[in-house]
C-alpha positions in Angstrom: 0.0 -0.1 0.0 1.3 3.5 -1.0 3.0 5.7 1.8 3.0 8.7 -0.7 0.6 10.8 1.6 3.0 10.8 4.3 5.8 11.5 2.1 4.0 14.6 0.6 3.2 15.8 4.1 6.8 15.6 5.3 7.5 18.7 3.1 5.6 20.7 5.7 7.2 19.3 8.8 9.5 22.3 9.5 6.6 24.7 9.5 4.4 22.4 11.6 7.3 22.0 14.1 7.7 25.6 14.4 4.0 26.0 14.8 3.9 23.6 17.8 6.5 25.5 19.7 4.6 28.8 19.1 1.3 27.1 20.3 3.0 25.4 23.3 4.2 28.8 24.3 0.8 30.3 24.0 -0.8 27.7 26.2 1.8 28.5 29.0 0.2 32.1 29.1 -3.2 30.8 30.0 -4.4 30.6 33.7 -2.5 27.7 35.3 -5.6 25.3 35.7 -6.6 25.9 32.0 -3.0 25.6 30.8 -2.8 22.2 32.5 -5.9 20.9 30.9 -5.0 22.3 27.4 -1.6 21.1 27.5 -2.6 17.6 28.6 -5.0 17.4 25.7 -2.7 18.6 23.4 0.1 16.0 24.3 -2.3 13.4 24.4 -3.7 14.1 20.9 -0.1 14.0 19.7 0.6 10.7 21.6 -2.5 9.2 20.3 -1.7 10.2 16.6 1.8 8.4 16.9 3.5 8.5 13.8 0.4 9.8 11.9 0.1 13.6 11.6 -2.5 15.7 13.2 -3.8 17.0 9.9 -5.3 20.1 11.3 -1.7 21.5 12.1 -0.9 21.2 8.6 -4.0 22.9 7.4 -2.8 26.4 7.1 0.3 25.3 5.1 -1.7 23.1 2.8 -4.1 26.2 2.2 -1.3 28.7 1.9 0.6 26.5 -0.6 -2.6 26.6 -2.8 -2.9 30.3 -2.6 0.7 30.8 -3.2 1.5 32.7 0.1 3.2 30.1 2.2 6.4 32.2 2.5 4.5 35.2 3.8 5.5 35.9 7.4 1.9 36.8 8.4 1.0 33.0 7.7 3.2 32.1 10.6 1.3 34.6 12.8 -1.9 33.1 11.9 -0.7 29.7 13.0 -1.1 30.1 16.6 -4.7 31.5 16.2 -5.7 28.7 14.0 -4.2 25.9 16.4 -6.3 27.5 19.2 -9.3 27.0 17.1 -8.3 23.6 16.0 -7.7 22.3 19.4 -10.9 23.8 20.6 -12.6 21.5 18.1 -10.6 18.6 19.1 -11.3 19.1 22.8 -15.0 19.5 22.1 -15.0 16.4 20.0 -13.4 14.5 22.9 -16.3 15.6 25.2 -19.0 14.8 22.6 -17.7 11.3 21.8 -17.7 10.3 25.5 -20.8 8.0 26.5 -20.8 9.9 29.8 -20.7 13.6 29.2 -21.2 14.7 32.9 -18.3 16.0 35.0 -16.6 17.3 32.0 -17.0 20.9 32.8 -13.2 21.8 33.1 -12.7 20.6 29.6 -15.6 22.4 28.3 -14.6 25.6 30.0 -10.9 25.2 28.7 -12.4 24.5 25.1 -14.2 27.8 25.3 -11.0 29.6 26.3 -9.3 28.2 23.4 -11.9 29.3 21.1 -12.0 32.9 22.8 -8.1 33.0 22.3 -8.2 32.1 18.7 -11.0 34.5 17.8 -9.4 37.4 19.6 -6.1 36.7 17.7 -8.0 36.4 14.4 -9.7 39.6 14.9 -7.0 41.8 16.4 -3.5 40.6 15.6 -3.8 39.9 12.0 -4.1 42.2 9.1 -7.4 40.9 7.9 -10.1 42.7 6.0 -12.1 44.4 8.7 -15.2 44.5 6.5 -15.3 40.7 6.1 -13.6 39.0 8.9 -16.5 39.4 11.6 -19.1 38.0 9.1 -16.8 35.3 8.0 -16.3 34.1 11.6 -19.8 34.3 12.5 -20.9 32.1 9.6 -18.1 29.7 10.3 -18.9 29.4 14.1 -22.7 29.2 13.6 -22.4 26.4 11.1 -20.0 24.6 13.3 -22.3 24.9 16.4 -25.2 23.6 14.2 -23.2 20.5 13.0 -22.0 19.8 16.6 -25.8 20.1 17.7 -26.9 17.6 15.0 -24.0 15.1 16.2 -25.5 15.3 19.7 -28.9 14.8 18.7 -27.8 11.9 16.6 -26.8 10.0 19.7 -30.2 10.3 21.2 -32.2 9.6 17.9 -31.1 6.1 16.7 -33.6 6.1 13.8 -32.4 9.3 12.3 -31.2 8.5 8.8 -27.4 8.9 8.1 -26.1 12.1 7.0 -22.8 13.8 6.8 -23.6 16.7 9.4 -20.4 15.9 11.2 -18.3 16.7 7.9 -20.0 20.2 8.1 -18.2 20.9 11.5 -14.8 20.1 10.0 -15.4 22.0 6.8 -16.8 25.0 8.6 -13.5 25.4 10.6 -11.5 24.9 7.5 -13.3 27.9 6.0 -11.8 30.1 8.8 -8.4 29.1 7.5 -9.2 29.8 4.0 -10.7 33.1 4.6 -7.9 34.3 6.9 -5.1 33.2 4.4 -7.1 34.8 1.6 -7.3 38.0 3.3 -3.4 37.8 3.9 -3.0 37.3 0.1 -5.7 39.9 -1.0 -7.4 37.1 -2.9 -10.5 38.0 -5.0 -13.9 37.0 -4.2 -13.9 34.5 -7.1 -10.6 33.1 -5.8 -12.0 32.6 -2.3 -15.1 31.0 -3.3 -13.2 28.6 -5.6 -10.8 27.7 -2.8 -13.8 27.2 -0.4 -15.0 24.5 -2.9 -11.6 22.8 -3.1 -11.3 22.7 0.7 -14.8 21.5 1.1 -14.0 18.6 -1.0 -10.8 17.8 0.6 -12.3 18.1 4.2 -15.2 16.0 3.3 -12.8 13.3 2.2 -10.6 13.6 5.1 -13.8 13.3 7.5 -14.8 10.1 5.8 -11.4 8.6 6.0 -11.5 9.5 9.8 -14.9 7.7 10.1 -13.4 4.6 8.3 -10.7 4.1 10.8 -12.8 5.2 13.9 -15.7 2.9 13.3 -15.4 0.9 16.5 -15.3 3.9 18.6 -18.1 5.5 16.9 -20.1 2.0 17.1 -19.5 2.0 20.9 -21.0 5.5 21.4 -23.9 5.0 18.9 -22.4 7.6 16.6 -23.9 6.7 13.2 -21.3 7.6 10.7 -21.6 6.3 7.2 -19.6 3.0 7.8 -21.5 2.4 11.1 -24.8 3.1 9.4 -24.3 0.7 6.5 -23.1 -1.9 8.8 -26.0 -1.7 11.0 -28.5 -1.9 8.1 -26.8 -5.3 7.4 -26.7 -6.4 11.0 -29.1 -4.3 13.2 -28.0 -6.1 16.4 -24.2 -5.7 16.1 -24.2 -2.7 18.3 -25.7 -4.5 21.2 -24.0 -7.8 20.5 -20.8 -8.9 22.4 -19.0 -10.0 19.4 -15.3 -9.3 19.2 -13.7 -6.9 17.0 -12.8 -9.5 14.3 -16.6 -10.5 14.0 -17.7 -6.9 13.8 -15.0 -6.1 11.2 -16.3 -9.0 9.1 -19.8 -7.3 9.3 -18.3 -4.1 8.1 -16.5 -5.9 5.2 -19.2 -8.1 4.0 -21.7 -5.0 4.1 -19.4 -3.2 1.9 -19.4 -0.4 4.5 -15.6 0.1 4.1 -15.6 0.1 0.5 -18.5 2.4 0.1 -16.9 5.0 2.7 -13.6 4.7 0.9 -15.1 5.3 -2.6 -17.1 8.2 -1.2 -13.8 9.7 0.1 -12.1 9.1 -3.2 -14.8 10.9 -5.0 -14.2 14.1 -2.9 -10.3 13.8 -3.5 -10.9 13.4 -7.2 -13.2 16.4 -7.3 -10.6 18.6 -5.5 -7.7 17.6 -7.7 -9.7 18.2 -10.8 -10.4 21.9 -9.5 -6.8 22.3 -8.8 -5.8 21.1 -12.3 -8.5 23.4 -14.0 -7.2 26.3 -12.1 -3.8 25.5 -13.5 -2.0 24.7 -10.2 1.5 23.3 -11.0 1.5 19.5 -10.4 4.5 19.7 -8.3 2.5 22.0 -5.8 3.0 20.3 -2.4 -0.8 20.5 -1.7 -1.7 19.1 -4.9 0.7 16.2 -4.6 -0.7 15.5 -1.2 -4.5 15.4 -2.1 -3.6 13.5 -5.3 -1.6 10.9 -3.3 -4.9 10.5 -1.1 -6.9 9.9 -4.2 -4.4 7.2 -5.3 -4.3 5.5 -1.8 -8.1 5.6 -1.8 -8.3 3.7 -5.0 -5.7 1.2 -3.7 -7.8 0.7 -0.5 -11.0 0.1 -2.5 -9.2 -2.6 -4.6 -7.7 -4.3 -1.5 -11.1 -4.4 0.3 -12.9 -5.9 -2.8 -10.2 -8.5 -3.0 -10.6 -9.4 0.7 -14.2 -9.8 0.5 -14.0 -12.0 -2.5 -11.4 -14.2 -0.9 -13.5 -14.5 2.2 -16.7 -15.5 0.4 -14.6 -18.2 -1.7 -13.5 -19.8 1.5 -15.2 -22.9 2.6 -17.0 -21.7 5.8 -16.4 -24.9 7.8 -13.6 -26.4 9.8 -10.4 -25.0 11.3 -8.8 -24.1 7.9 -11.7 -21.6 7.4 -11.1 -19.9 10.8 -7.5 -19.5 10.1 -8.1 -18.2 6.6 -10.7 -15.8 7.8 -8.3 -14.5 10.5 -5.6 -14.0 7.9 -7.9 -12.0 5.7 -9.4 -9.8 8.5 -5.8 -9.1 9.8 -5.0 -7.7 6.4 -8.1 -5.7 6.4 -7.0 -4.2 10.0 -3.6 -3.5 8.4 -5.3 -1.6 5.6 -7.3 0.6 7.9 -4.1 1.5 9.8 -2.3 2.4 6.6 -5.5 4.6 5.8 -4.9 6.4 9.2 -1.5 7.4 8.1 -1.3 10.7 6.5 -5.1 11.4 6.5 
């Protein structure tokens, strides 16, 4: 399976490393108790990501590379504001995704302070268009709040049909990134709207890949993402059963939940790369290379999952030989999902 997405992102690593230093310093300026919670969350997120990147940290540089102003010193000034907003969304996600959301007031208060810090920096420290920035922020935060509310209601309403409201939350915050960097570059309204479309396709594809790799956690908290919803239609009792991960993974494979989700992500990446090509972006542009590599990886994953499902269905489903072959095939699927998580 290709490792090209990670290779494409490595070109941004010096910028991301510098951003982490600035953000860590900024967290140290918060009131001590809030700084402790925020720093612990930040380091835990980094630890959980392991060798995989936290893609939100790369977002400013991916967007700036498309616009062509990645070397503007004001982009670096924007990064700290962006990371406050980004880790606000991550901390809020951690609270929302917990089955028991009581006694999380410290995290919620810290998340609100991170949001406040980000907004203040966006509104006061950057040379953004004063006529547009308040309206832009208001639109982004309203749509994010609505998407988060939809997600919370989805936990309570198990009969609610599947939608991609959670995607809207991620895309709305990417819009903040687009608008701020577009203002720095003094982009036209047409350029800004075009970039919104590219980032929407990109963000939607990334969220679908996240849902693909987080299916077990989402199933455990009754979060009906696309792969979970497809699998539940095929096996309505899987959420309440005591089946092990291997048995649950087989349901996702046989129901084509993994394939369908990956194909949906691939469609989004293909649309984004087509828009970049039509705009004349050079093929050696770092952001183009990254999104194109996600497209190719998605195509590889679909082929791998299709092959695994066919092999599983050809296997004689009796005796110890079947159990061994089944385990081998599903182990390969697990490995495929781990590769998906890298660089996406």
